[in-house]
C-alpha positions in Angstrom: 125.3 98.8 142.7 126.1 97.8 139.2 125.8 100.4 136.4 123.4 100.2 133.5 123.7 97.6 130.8 125.5 98.5 127.7 126.5 96.4 124.7 130.1 96.4 125.8 129.2 95.3 129.3 126.9 92.6 128.0 129.8 91.3 126.0 132.0 91.1 129.1 129.3 89.5 131.3 128.2 86.8 129.0 129.5 83.3 129.2 132.0 82.3 126.5 130.6 80.4 123.6 128.1 81.1 120.8 124.8 82.6 121.7 122.0 82.6 119.2 119.0 85.0 118.8 116.3 83.5 116.6 114.1 86.2 115.2 110.7 85.1 114.1 109.4 87.7 111.6 106.7 88.2 109.1 103.4 90.0 108.5 100.7 90.4 111.1 98.3 87.4 111.6 100.7 85.0 110.0 101.3 82.9 113.1 104.5 84.2 114.6 103.3 83.7 118.2 102.6 80.1 117.7 105.9 79.4 115.9 107.8 81.3 118.6 106.2 79.3 121.4 107.0 76.0 119.6 110.6 77.0 119.1 110.9 78.2 122.7 109.6 74.8 124.0 112.0 73.0 121.7 115.1 74.9 122.9 113.9 75.2 126.5 114.1 79.0 126.3 112.2 82.2 126.6 110.6 84.8 124.2 111.4 88.5 123.8 108.5 90.3 122.1 109.4 93.1 119.7 105.8 94.0 118.9 105.6 97.6 119.9 101.7 97.5 120.1 101.8 94.7 122.7 103.8 96.7 125.3 100.8 98.5 126.7 98.7 96.7 129.3 95.5 98.6 128.5 95.5 97.3 125.0 94.8 93.6 124.6 92.2 92.6 122.0 93.3 95.1 119.4 96.9 94.2 119.6 96.4 90.4 119.6 98.5 89.8 122.6 99.2 86.1 123.4 96.5 84.4 125.3 97.0 83.3 128.9 97.5 79.7 127.7 100.2 80.9 125.2 101.9 83.0 127.9 101.9 79.9 130.2 103.4 77.7 127.4 106.6 79.9 127.2 107.8 82.8 129.2 107.4 86.1 127.3 109.1 89.4 128.0 107.8 92.9 127.0 104.1 91.9 126.9 102.0 94.4 128.9 105.1 95.8 130.6 104.1 99.5 130.0 101.1 101.7 130.3 99.7 103.9 127.5 100.6 106.8 129.8 104.3 106.0 129.7 106.7 107.5 127.2 108.5 104.5 125.7 110.6 104.9 122.6 112.4 102.5 120.4 115.6 103.6 122.0 114.2 102.7 125.4 113.3 99.3 124.0 116.7 98.7 122.5 118.3 99.4 125.9 115.8 97.2 127.9 115.9 94.4 125.4 119.7 94.2 125.4 119.6 94.1 129.2 117.0 91.3 129.1 119.0 89.3 126.5 122.2 89.7 128.7 120.4 88.0 131.6 118.8 85.3 129.4 122.0 84.5 127.6 123.7 83.9 131.0 121.6 80.7 131.2 120.5 80.0 127.6 122.3 79.4 124.4 119.2 80.3 122.3 116.6 83.0 122.8 113.6 83.6 120.6 112.7 87.1 119.5 109.1 87.4 118.0 108.8 90.5 115.9 105.9 92.4 114.4 107.7 95.7 114.4 110.6 95.8 111.9 112.1 98.9 113.5 112.1 97.3 116.9 113.7 94.1 115.7 116.4 96.1 113.9 117.1 98.1 117.0 117.9 95.0 118.9 119.9 93.3 116.2 121.6 96.2 114.4 121.3 99.2 116.6 119.5 102.5 116.0 120.3 104.8 113.1 122.3 107.9 113.7 120.0 110.7 112.5 120.9 114.4 112.4 119.4 116.9 114.9 116.6 118.9 113.5 115.5 122.4 114.5 112.4 122.2 116.7 110.7 124.7 114.4 110.6 122.1 111.6 108.6 119.7 113.8 106.3 122.5 114.8 105.7 123.4 111.1 105.0 119.7 110.2 102.4 119.5 113.0 100.8 122.7 111.7 100.8 121.2 108.2 99.2 118.1 109.6 96.4 120.0 111.3 95.7 122.3 108.4 96.1 120.0 105.4 95.6 116.5 106.8 97.7 113.4 106.9 97.4 112.8 103.2 99.4 115.9 102.3 102.3 114.7 104.5 102.1 111.3 103.0 102.3 112.7 99.5 105.3 114.9 100.5 107.1 111.8 101.8 106.2 109.8 98.6 107.9 112.5 96.5 110.9 113.1 98.8 111.6 109.6 99.9 109.9 106.7 98.0 111.7 104.0 100.0 110.5 105.3 103.4 107.1 105.7 101.9 107.0 102.0 101.1 108.2 100.8 104.6 107.0 103.1 107.4 103.5 103.1 108.8 101.9 105.9 106.9 99.0 106.1 109.4 101.4 106.6 112.3 101.6 110.4 112.5 104.7 110.4 114.7 106.7 108.2 112.3 105.5 110.2 109.3 106.5 113.5 110.9 109.9 112.1 112.0 110.7 111.0 108.4 109.8 114.4 107.0 111.5 116.2 109.8 114.8 114.6 108.9 114.3 115.3 105.2 113.4 119.0 105.7 116.4 119.4 108.1 119.0 117.7 106.0 117.7 117.9 102.4 118.3 114.1 102.3 115.8 111.3 102.4 115.2 109.7 105.8 116.2 106.3 104.4 119.7 107.4 103.5 120.6 107.7 107.1 119.9 104.0 107.7 122.9 102.2 109.2 125.3 100.8 106.7 127.1 98.9 109.4 125.3 97.0 112.1 126.2 97.6 115.7 128.3 94.9 117.2 126.3 92.5 119.2 127.5 89.7 121.5 125.3 87.1 119.9 124.6 85.6 116.5 121.3 86.3 114.8 119.2 84.0 112.7 116.0 85.2 110.9 113.0 82.9 110.4 110.4 84.5 108.2 106.8 83.2 107.9 104.9 84.0 104.7 101.9 83.0 102.6 100.2 84.2 99.4 98.9 87.7 99.6 95.3 86.4 99.3 95.8 84.1 102.2 97.5 86.8 104.4 94.5 89.1 103.7 92.0 86.4 104.5 93.7 85.7 107.8 93.7 89.5 108.6 90.0 89.8 107.8 89.2 86.8 110.0 91.3 88.1 112.8 89.6 91.5 112.7 86.2 89.8 112.8 87.3 87.8 115.8 88.6 90.9 117.6 85.2 92.5 117.1 83.4 89.5 118.4 85.8 89.3 121.4 85.1 92.9 122.5 87.4 95.2 120.6 84.7 97.9 120.4 84.2 97.8 124.2 87.9 98.0 124.7 88.2 101.0 122.4 85.3 102.6 124.2 87.2 102.4 127.5 90.2 104.1 126.0 88.3 106.7 124.0 89.1 109.6 126.4 92.8 108.9 126.0 92.7 108.7 122.2 95.2 111.6 121.8 98.0 109.5 123.4 100.7 108.2 121.0 100.2 104.6 122.0 96.6 104.7 120.7 97.5 106.1 117.3 97.4 102.6 116.0 95.3 100.4 113.7 92.2 98.9 115.3 91.7 101.8 117.7 91.9 105.0 115.7 89.3 103.8 113.2 86.9 103.0 116.0 87.6 106.3 117.6 86.5 108.0 114.3 83.2 106.1 114.5 82.8 107.1 118.1 83.3 110.7 117.0 80.5 110.2 114.4 82.9 110.7 111.5 82.2 107.3 109.9 79.8 104.4 110.4 80.5 101.3 112.5 80.7 99.2 109.3 83.1 101.7 107.7 85.3 101.6 110.8 85.6 97.8 110.7 86.3 98.0 106.9 89.0 100.6 107.5 90.6 98.4 110.2 90.9 95.6 107.8 92.2 97.8 105.0 94.8 99.5 107.2 95.9 96.2 108.6 96.4 94.8 105.1 98.5 97.9 104.3 100.5 97.4 107.5 101.2 93.7 106.5 102.4 94.8 103.1 104.8 97.2 104.7 106.1 94.5 107.0 106.8 92.2 104.1 108.5 95.0 102.2 110.7 95.7 105.2 111.7 92.1 105.8 112.1 91.1 102.2 114.9 93.6 101.8 116.8 91.6 104.5 118.6 88.9 102.5 119.4 87.0 105.8 115.8 86.0 106.3 115.1 82.3 105.7 111.4 82.2 104.5 109.0 79.3 105.4 105.4 78.9 104.5 103.1 79.8 107.4 102.0 76.1 107.6 105.5 74.6 107.4 106.3 71.8 109.8 108.0 73.2 112.9 110.4 70.3 112.7 111.7 71.8 109.4 112.4 75.1 111.0 114.1 73.4 114.0 116.3 71.4 111.6 117.3 74.6 109.8 118.2 76.3 113.1 120.2 73.3 114.4 122.0 73.2 111.0 123.0 76.9 111.3 123.9 76.5 114.9 126.3 73.7 113.9 128.0 75.9 111.4 128.3 79.0 113.6 
């Protein structure tokens, strides 16, 4: 039996010649799925999803997974491949995604990666950051602080200690927030200073395609999407998951707000309003993350796909 995939082994097993990973990135609700499918059809290839919310098969409506028609139009990987009861980290995804790319690049010269989660895209393209070990007591203290003082207190601590991370991580994600503060308390240095300065070696070239629009248009698209999710049964889906609301997978926008309503902490209307507000905040952090990447070639959300294809072909020719 062959051993596990590693970047070194992938490099040895791949065919000679240039292989290109096209990363379609941008804020939520901007149209990444549609563009990724059109590109996959053009290059007769498959799509690797880097949207960490779409891994879990119990979550469909609230994560805006591709429809059956979209999934049939182009083969997708990492859609509903895990359960909310599974522990699945970004490190696990990096390993699995590289293995999948190794197999795909054996038969394809181009593969599409569709990314909503900047951290997960970076894990595939650049590798994970090398953070220092922290004493378990620090994490325990942070969890205690969260329980006693609320999430806002931890958010303010991060804002003061590490403004850059404050602008880019999901501040509503308790695990990410605690992790950033854990690194800071353990080392005395901001979490963001441990970000990789040199990307890990990968046996493929990477091209970033960014989709964008005016802030007002992005917000309008988000509001429309949330309304559509509600109409399509998001409340019923959240109700089926309510008893599992403590799981990490469900600490996500669209579900946690409805769980608060179901706990009689807020009204139904307030919950829907909070989903829209928190999704807008998430989109802003996504844009902040990607706009720091000078390799991204930005296109308007309604750009002709032929223009994007021409750009990719031009870059392929120069690689």
